[in-house]
N, C-alpha and C positions, 0 to 999 in steps of 0.2 A: 392489567396484562402481566403475566409472569414470563420471564425470559430465563432459559437455562443456557448460560454462556460457558464455553469451554475454558475460558481464562478466568473469568470473575465469578463463576458459579451462578446460583439462583439470584435473580434480580427482579424486583417488582417495579413496573412502570406505572406510576400513578397519575401521569399527565394524559388526559384524553386526546390532546392535540398530538403528542408524540405517538401514542398508540394508533391514532388515525392515519398518520403518515406511514407507519410501518405496514399497515394493512392495504395501502394503495397498490394497484397492479404495477405502476411505474417503479415504485420502490422495490417491489418483489422481483422485478427484472434483475436486480443486483445479485439474486441467488444464482443467476446463470452467467455471472461475470467472475472469472477467477482472479484472486488477489495476486497470484504469482505471475500471471501473464501466460506462461506456457501451461496448458491444462494438464491435469493429473496423468492422463493416458500417454502423454508425451514427455513426462517429467520423471526425474529420479526421486523426487520428494513429494510428499502429500501436500495438497493445497487446500484452501478454503475460499469462500466467496467474498466479494466486496460487500455483500449484505451482512455477513457476520462481522466483518471489520467495521462497517459503518455503525452497527449497533454497539460494538465494543467502544468506539470513540464516544458515542453518546453516553454510555455507562460511565466512562472515565470523567467526562465533563460534568455529569450529574454528581458524581462523588466529590468533585472539586468545588461544587457549589456555583457552577457557571449559570449565567442567566438563561432563561428559556430560549431566547433568540439564539444564543451561542449553542445550546444543545440541539436546536433544530438545524443550525448550520452544520454542526458535526454530523448529524444524521444524513444530511444531504451533500456533504462535501465531495463525494465520489459519484453522485447520481448520474453525471453525464459521461462516465467512463465508457469507452468503446469496448467491444469484445476483446478479450485477451489483454486487457489493461494496457500497460506501457509497451508491450510488444507492438501494438498498433501504431505507436509513435515512430517506431523504427520503420514500419511499412510506409508511412506517409511523411518520412523525415525531410524529403526534398523541399517541400513548401512550408514545413513546420506548423501546419494548420491544426494539429492535434497535440501540441506540446503541453507539458505541465504548466508552462507560463500562461497559457491561454485558457486555463481551467474555468475562470469566472465567466469569460465570454461564452464558452461552450455550454456552461451550466445555464446561463441566461437564455440562450437559444433553445436548449434542450427542453427546459421545463415549460416554455411557452406553449399553451394549448394542450398540455398534459393534465392528468388528474391532480398532479402535485401543484401546478400553477393555479388551478381552480380551487384546490383545497386551501392554499395559503390565502388567496383572495377572499374566500368565504369566511375565513377566520380572522380577517383584518390583519394579516401578517404581511409586511412589506417584502416582496421578493427581492427587491434591490438591496435591502438591508441584509437579508439572509445570505445572499450569494457574494457579499463583499467579505470573503473568508479571511483576508489578511487583517481585517480590523479586530478579529476575535483572537486575542493573544494566547488563550489557553488551547485553542484549536490548532492554530498555525503559528509557527515561528521559523525563522531561517535557521539552517544548520549552523552551529551544533546545539542550539537550545532545545530543551524538552518541550514537547507539545503533545496534545492528546492523539493526534494522527500518528506521529512518529513513535510514541511510547506504545500505543496499542499494536501496531504492526510488528514491533520488535518482540513484545510479550507473546504475541500470537504465533509468529514464525518460530520463535524459540520453543514454544510449547509443542507445535506440530512436528518440529524437526528434532526434538529431544535434545536441545542444547542444554536444557535443565529438565529434570524429571518432574518436579513440581514447582509451580510458581509460588515463591514464598509470599504469604499474605502480607508479611511485613513490608515488602517492596511497594505494594499497592497502597497500604494504609499509611506508609511514611510519606507519600506524595501529598503535597499541599499547594494551595494557591497563595502566592505572596506577591503583592504589587502587580497583579495581572500575569504573573509567570508561574509555570509549574516548576516546583522545586522539591528536593528531598530535605528532610530534617536531619538525617544521619549521614555522615560522609561515607560510612562503610556501605550503606545501601546504594548510595550514589555511585561508588566505585564498582560495586557488584553489577549494577545495571549497565554502566559504561563498558565494562569488560564483556558482558553478554552481547552488547551491540557491536563491539569490535570483532567478536567471534563470528557473528552473523555476517558482517561485511567481508571479512577475510576468507572464511571457509564456505560461504554460501552465496550471498548477493554478488560478490565480486570475484568468485572462484571460476575456474575453467568450465565446469559443467554448466553453470547458470549462463555464463557468457556465450558458450557455444550453442546451447539450446535456444536462447533468445535470438541469436543471429540466424541460426538455421531455420527456426520456425518462422521468423519474419521473412526470410527468403522464400519459404514455401507459400506464405500468404501473398507475397508479391506475384509469384508464379500463377497462383489461382486467379488473381485479379487480371493478369495479362492474358490468360487463356479464356477469360470470361466465365469461369466456373463460380467465381464470387463477384459481387458488385459492391460498391461503396456502401450501399444501403444495408448490406448484411452486417456491417460493423456496428450498426446502431441497434441491433436486435439482441439476441442472446447467443451464447456460445454453442448450445446444443444443436441449433439448426445449422451452424457452420460446420461443426464436427460431423454431422450426418452427411453433409455434402462431400467432405473430405473422404470419409469412409466409403461412400458410394462411388467415388471417382475411380475410373479404370485407366486413367492416364498413367503411363509408365513412369514419367518424371515425378509425378505426385506420389506414386507408390514408393519410389526410391527414397524420397524425402522422408516419408512417414516411417519407413523401415529403420532409418537411422535414429529418428526420435524415439522409437519404441525401445531402443537398447538402453540398458542401465549404465553401462560404462562406455563413454565416448572418447576415451583416451586415444584410441587408434586413429581417430579422425583428426587429430591435431595436425595442422598444416594444410587442411583441405582448402581453406579460403585464402591462405597466405596473407593474413591480415593481423594487425596488432590492435586490439580493442581496449580502449581505456574506459572502464566503468566509473560512474560517479562514485566518489569516495564518501561513504556515509559514516558518520560517527556522532557521538553526543559528548558534550562537556557539561554534565548536569550542574545546575546551580544548587547550592546548599544554603539553607537559612541559618546564618550564624550571627548571633547578637542582633537579630531583626534585620539583617542585611543579606542580600543575595551575593554569594561568592562562588565563582566557577570552581569546579573540582580541580582543574589544572593549576590553579593558583596555590593550592595547598597540598598537592600531590604530584611531586616532580616525576615519580616513577610512571604515573599515568600519562603525563605529558610526553615523556620519552617514548612510551609505548605507542601513543597516537602518531607521533612523528615518524616512527619506524614503519608502522602500517601504511601511513600516507605515502612514504617514499616507495614502499613495495607496490602500492597500487599504481603509482605513476609509471611503473615499468610496463603496465598493460598486460593483456592476456593474448598469447599467440593462438590463433585459430586457423 
């Protein structure tokens, strides 16, 4: 199977098991789940699908020489995502049932009885092993370490949002696996990637536009649930069917919500909710391989450490919406 990836270019998948998973209808559902959460028609920035991101994570893990089990885990790490990704967590925040922390439990329940569960069993692959994502150290790491999930969405967001015009091949090829960790070999590449990540956090993920759209769209989804236009079951399907329901709805409150979301500049709505929202502060402190040891960038680059502390303090102020 040949993949044409927007970030990594042409890539040949030579594993029949990996190709088989990608072709399953349940995996293809991820084509209809947006990575950004707020879909493109209600967003000021272009987005891409969880399908594209999941394949990107697999490609990175493959390049790093991860085991087949870890590559499968990378491919399936987002399989249980609800429509509109993390926006759904804001919708159901009161009982915390769909939080990131419950991802493995959700994945376990989600794939039971699906073609993915049947496929893993038919190929003698332990579902329990695959969905224990935290044991795969190249796939998942706590902030601020590098991992395939974190690195791919930063590369991909940066590409789509023109944070850089071209992804330098050197950044990808400089990444290596060392003692189970993803690390750079060159400190300059480590700093460049860390700076890209901070730009994404400050100007995009944690900026006013993203925060307001997340909150406003989650309030719209809550309203649709309250009015019975949507049900919980809709969140386990694809986004296209939900968006069709929203567009077909003649309810004046719903129409007013969508009118706001269709605008590109939301500055005039500042103060609408009279709330201060503190977004999760995302950053990376890339490890660098120096004399066969892993050394965090912050230990050898004081300017970077000061920059992180500045952005962290700014993030703590929150965003007024």
